[in-house]
C-alpha positions in Angstrom: 98.0 224.9 176.1 97.6 221.1 175.8 96.4 219.5 172.7 93.4 217.2 172.6 95.7 214.2 172.2 97.8 215.2 175.3 94.5 215.7 177.2 93.5 212.1 176.3 96.8 210.8 177.5 96.5 212.7 180.8 93.0 211.4 181.3 94.2 207.9 180.6 96.8 208.2 183.3 94.2 209.5 185.7 91.7 206.8 184.8 94.4 204.1 185.4 95.4 205.7 188.7 91.7 205.7 189.7 91.3 202.1 188.6 88.4 203.2 186.3 88.5 200.3 183.9 85.7 201.6 181.6 87.4 205.1 181.1 90.9 203.7 180.8 90.0 201.0 178.2 87.9 203.5 176.2 90.6 206.2 176.1 93.3 203.6 175.4 91.3 202.3 172.3 90.7 205.9 171.2 94.4 206.8 171.5 95.2 203.7 169.5 92.8 204.9 166.7 94.5 208.3 166.8 97.9 206.7 166.5 96.9 204.5 163.6 95.4 207.6 161.9 98.7 209.3 162.4 100.7 206.6 160.7 98.2 205.9 157.9 99.2 207.1 154.5 102.6 207.7 153.1 104.2 209.6 155.9 103.7 209.8 159.7 102.1 213.1 160.8 100.9 214.8 164.0 97.1 215.1 164.0 95.6 218.5 164.7 92.8 218.8 167.3 90.2 218.9 164.5 91.6 215.6 163.2 91.6 214.1 166.6 88.0 215.2 167.1 87.1 213.4 163.8 88.7 210.2 165.1 86.8 210.5 168.5 83.6 211.1 166.5 84.2 208.0 164.5 84.9 206.0 167.6 81.7 207.3 169.3 79.7 206.4 166.2 81.1 202.9 166.3 80.0 202.6 170.0 76.5 203.7 169.1 76.2 201.3 166.2 77.6 198.4 168.3 75.1 199.3 171.1 72.2 199.1 168.7 73.5 195.8 167.3 73.9 194.3 170.8 70.5 195.7 171.9 68.7 194.2 168.9 70.5 190.8 169.5 69.2 190.8 173.1 72.7 191.3 174.6 71.8 194.1 177.0 75.0 194.0 179.1 77.3 194.5 176.0 74.9 197.2 174.7 75.1 199.0 178.1 78.9 198.8 178.0 79.1 200.3 174.5 76.7 203.1 175.5 78.8 203.8 178.6 82.0 204.0 176.4 80.1 206.3 174.0 79.3 208.6 177.0 83.0 208.7 177.9 83.9 209.8 174.3 81.0 212.3 174.2 82.8 214.2 176.9 85.5 215.1 174.4 83.2 216.0 171.5 81.5 219.4 171.0 77.8 219.5 172.1 75.6 218.0 169.3 73.0 220.3 167.7 69.4 219.8 168.9 66.7 218.8 166.4 65.4 222.4 166.4 68.8 223.9 165.8 69.5 221.5 162.9 66.1 222.1 161.4 66.7 225.9 161.5 70.1 225.5 159.8 68.6 223.3 157.1 65.6 225.6 156.5 68.0 228.5 156.0 70.1 226.5 153.6 67.0 225.4 151.6 65.9 229.1 151.4 69.4 230.2 150.4 69.8 227.6 147.7 66.3 227.9 146.4 66.3 224.1 146.0 63.1 222.1 145.7 62.4 218.4 145.6 64.9 215.5 146.0 67.1 216.7 143.2 68.1 219.8 145.3 69.6 217.6 148.0 73.2 218.0 146.9 73.0 221.8 146.7 71.5 222.0 150.2 73.9 219.5 151.7 76.9 221.6 150.3 75.6 224.6 152.2 74.7 222.8 155.4 77.8 220.5 155.8 80.3 223.2 156.8 77.9 224.8 159.3 77.2 221.5 161.2 80.5 219.6 160.7 81.3 217.8 164.0 78.0 219.1 165.6 75.6 216.7 163.9 76.0 213.2 162.4 75.7 212.9 158.6 72.7 210.6 158.8 70.8 213.1 160.9 71.7 216.0 158.6 70.7 214.0 155.5 67.3 213.1 157.1 66.7 216.7 158.0 67.5 217.9 154.5 65.2 215.2 152.9 62.4 216.2 155.3 62.8 219.9 154.4 62.8 219.3 150.7 59.8 216.9 150.9 57.8 219.4 152.8 
């Protein structure tokens, strides 16, 4: 079975062969981020698929934030490019939770923790985080928990 990193390298080769500039540059940048993560710290290590997914998630988030920044600066062409790169990366990430699924998980965690009000945020986040790790962005999760505790 191929690892996620090997899959990225195979997809890069295919994208270069197909002369798909967007895919090849996006995957090349992502592989560079994976490599720099591997050599970060005191000793070089091989990343697990879960670690590679975290790197891809970070890269996808960077693309979304850059697209928003370009969009608000009136640079539609660059914003579209960033969004397209984000779509390429999204193909490697697990499907994100829908709003309803996230709300249901948060509601169950609020009930389980018995938390009320803003001071219960930490307790609820502690229960929710392992269930949604990699399936929903931290900002979305925090907003959903805040909303549940306010209501």
